[in-house]
C-alpha angles and dihedrals in degrees: 000000000000119000116252135180106235140023127175116207121189114233099236095054136141109221129207142191122264122231137178128254122222114275098216128040124210106211091197093060097025110035088159092069115115091239090060095056117080117260113281113260122241115265087229092061097041116118110222113250097017116170147143126285103263090216092062102036119102106228099174091098091238099093121092095196120124118235115266109257090200094065117082134197130202119247110280127244104247087221090057117136089201126094100227133173113270102169142027123235088238093053088053096041093052088070092050093050089053093051090045091053092048088051092049091052091050112051093291095290147080100207119163110271097028133102088252091059093046089053092049088052089053092048092051092045096048093046093053092045089052087061093049102264123145106226132214123200109200107200129203136159127247132182117249141198104221117212108190114181121012109274115253128219117173145139128201091267098035113057099140104070109128123225108238094023108048099016141010144171129282094225124238090031119123129250134250143143112237136165110189142135120279131240121194112217120214096317123189107200116208096001117213097199128085128279114299093018102119121086105205109157094354094118129050085230089065087076098049094119094034118135110228113233092039134113113253118225107203132178121229115248147107104359132050125277089244093056092049091047094047094051090050091049092049087052090057100264115161092202140359133222115195112195128192118274100243110236122124105293093020104078103087131081107285138206115252141170138177117218110284088244107051143143098232113124100175130073119267122199129182127219144183118264088252093055091044093053090048090052091046087054093048091047089066087074110065092203091064111096130195121219109210125179129179118172107191137144137174124239148136126262134194111230132177142224113213116222132176129174133212114200125235134184093270132049089244122093142183123229135223119188141183129176112244099200128088133203116273089244097064151009095263100223098154091024094069119330088088095062090044094051089046092056095041092053089044090053090046096050092048094048103039090048094044093227116199114227135180089220133031127252123224116196119201133188111197131218124210099019089138088054098058107301089290101155097050089043093053092047090055096043088055093055119110116217085254091055094048094049091065095054105100092185148321129245117196126201113191118157107349103161105053112165091240098032139188122197099235126182122194107250100240095174099044088234087140112013127031109229118235086222132060103272115230114235109254096038089109090061090062092049090049092052092054094045090053091054094049092044092056090046086053095228126130120257134171138197123258124194123263094228104156095259098124140036096291085075098089093043093052090048090064097042102262114146109248142187144131143140140302132179102198133274132198095341122114116253109255125224089247096049090044091059094040097050100027094246134147116264122235089027132107129255085222118011091178091056105147094356140115091257095064089111136118091300089060099071137093098216099194097054092040087056090047093049091048091049087051096053093048089052097047095044095051091045093051093045089051096048122109101234106142096127092051091045091054092050090051093050088052093051100043098069123210112334094209089054091057100034095056089068093052116117134180107301116278092241097049088245138293104041103307149071131222115275111228101174 
């Protein structure tokens, strides 16, 4: 990772470890690599509604061939029962390329509250305006954890450790620049017990022989990072390094956070097991010092949701949304540049072809999803009862191009998975529309649970029908999904989830294009449906949106499929 001068991290954030993508791509064995796809075409030269010839496109889901940018299709009748091609891979990838370039120019991320996010907002706004949309920027303030210069962890003999790969920050700890001797605290090398079985630093007695003014080297284990850090601080430590525990699966750099309100006054860094053991070894020589620097401050930052409307014949409308922010550790191209690109291309297709619809469409690009679904929650909290009554349903696009993808449809009728939330009536209609599209295409698909872990959470909470697509994240591929989607078992749908390697090389372009076609098709069909009777019924059963939305809090999972790790 390059060294930059400034990084803003929002305070409610879920943090992840960086990794490195392969430097060279073999197009024979990896035709989905970004280098193997033709260069994205310029938006100004894009023909609206471009697609591939359905007579020459492999729709079995087994081909790795990108769509042909030279082939064109006519605008599709929104009432069509077919499953045509709406977008080319190049059209979609052009947006991913722009978002990746923004991240590269801004500390390799587009996290909410950063310059990278602000430039992403500008890109989305300017794109929508170029197609004739009037764009609204809905602002709100978030608390941020501001990391300035990249932290430093080095000894005289070890100066090549990389921030984000070998070591990181335990978030919500303060900053400092210290150089001191190291003291290893009750370390258990190569632990044989299960995860969280070691007790390094968990008791004040572990520091009985600690030399005040030193840096404490502590092993991850049975108590929280905050307990370890507080014990070290009380023993006179001027900084703490907590390294991973060492069992299988607990050797790499890990995510970590203290409570936002804590009594820690010294910097706390995290490290991989290998780095930790190296520090333990060096600590045996009292002449070996450790240089540790952490440059952090707290503050508030104004961020924006991006919203644009396409009018229909009625005052009612369907919504499609995707979060625009990435994690600080990476550019966020699958998570969630793919969802953003899908909605941008759907908006372009509808506007440039002047598609006539019975109901309008509202496109939304959310800020702060990675902080706890903050942008979408803020939007719903600001809705009046009258505003909410006009929303017919919400489609969510979050990670739809995973490198080992499933075509997952949110289970709107609970026929396969029971939701952890009250499922709004009408959500099954969205699921059925996606199923119909993929069935006509002849490609496999499977349901996934509506569990409140993405931006549909707030809409469901106020009774708005919700659905959408997902291609898999950090979970291990099951045997059933392996057989259904022809994927390897015991692998991950997205091994670069929340990592520095979530770039253009981390996309399955064919499935990404199929998922994008599906959403454009489903959204235009739903917006063209004559569902006024059903809509009136749903409005009567939802109840006042304001009454429900005032109780909305940040999402229970802290956003985007994960929770903070505290031990």
